[in-house]
Kinemage of the C-alpha trace (Angstrom):
@kinemage 1
@onewidth
@group {chain A} dominant
@subgroup {mainchain}
@vectorlist {calphas} color= white
{ca met a 1} P 7.890 62.047 96.896
{ca asn a 2} L 5.645 64.503 97.637
{ca ser a 3} L 4.518 67.758 95.675
{ca pro a 4} L 4.092 71.360 96.936
{ca thr a 5} L 0.098 70.612 96.610
{ca gly a 6} L 0.507 67.773 98.946
{ca glu a 7} L -0.095 64.968 96.137
{ca ile a 8} L 1.651 61.860 96.819
{ca tyr a 9} L 3.419 60.331 93.948
{ca arg a 10} L 5.046 56.339 93.808
{ca val a 11} L 8.300 55.089 91.958
{ca asp a 12} L 9.008 51.395 92.787
{ca trp a 13} L 11.967 49.450 90.682
{ca leu a 14} L 10.493 45.658 89.739
{ca pro a 15} L 13.590 44.021 90.846
{ca gly a 16} L 14.979 41.906 88.064
{ca thr a 17} L 14.248 44.240 85.169
{ca asp a 18} L 15.408 48.210 83.911
{ca val a 19} L 11.805 48.970 84.381
{ca leu a 20} L 10.244 51.503 86.859
{ca his a 21} L 6.168 50.777 88.159
{ca gly a 22} L 4.921 54.853 88.353
{ca thr a 23} L 2.138 55.573 90.873
{ca cys a 24} L 0.274 59.261 90.392
{ca his a 25} L -2.181 60.690 93.064
{ca cys a 26} L -5.017 60.217 91.147
{ca gly a 27} L -4.294 56.529 91.147
{ca ala a 28} L -2.863 55.966 87.347
{ca glu a 29} L -0.036 54.074 86.303
{ca his a 30} L 3.074 54.069 83.869
{ca ala a 31} L 6.051 51.776 83.356
{ca ala a 32} L 8.991 52.876 81.856
{ca gln a 33} L 12.865 52.560 81.212
{ca asp a 34} L 13.653 55.784 81.709
{ca pro a 35} L 13.663 57.793 84.879
{ca val a 36} L 13.022 60.947 83.177
{ca glu a 37} L 10.099 59.854 80.826
{ca met a 38} L 8.283 58.574 84.401
{ca trp a 39} L 9.014 61.785 85.767
{ca glu a 40} L 7.763 63.222 82.452
{ca trp a 41} L 4.823 61.560 82.604
{ca met a 42} L 4.102 62.020 86.558
{ca leu a 43} L 4.792 65.891 86.454
{ca gly a 44} L 2.670 66.042 84.003
{ca his a 45} L -0.855 65.311 85.567
{ca pro a 46} L -3.357 65.448 83.331
{ca glu a 47} L -1.615 65.326 80.496
{ca gly a 48} L -1.008 61.803 78.806
{ca his a 49} L -2.651 59.723 81.695
{ca glu a 50} L -6.257 58.981 82.899
{ca pro a 51} L -7.049 57.976 86.348
{ca pro a 52} L -7.894 54.677 86.611
{ca gly a 53} L -11.828 53.327 85.029
{ca ser a 54} L -11.541 56.938 83.612
{ca thr a 55} L -13.881 57.531 80.150
{ca ser a 56} L -12.185 59.984 78.639
C-alpha cells in the first residue's frame, strides 16, 4: 500500500497460519493475527515501533 505521502507499507500473510507480517516504510516489522491491529500499528508511525538498529 502506498500512503498519500509516498511511504510504502507491506503486509504479507504467513501461509499455514493466521499471522500477518507487516513491514513499515522505515524498515520496522510487526506480526499480528488481527488486520486492524496491523494497520493501526503501521499508520501510527512512529509510535509503537522503531526502525531496526534504533537505540531509542
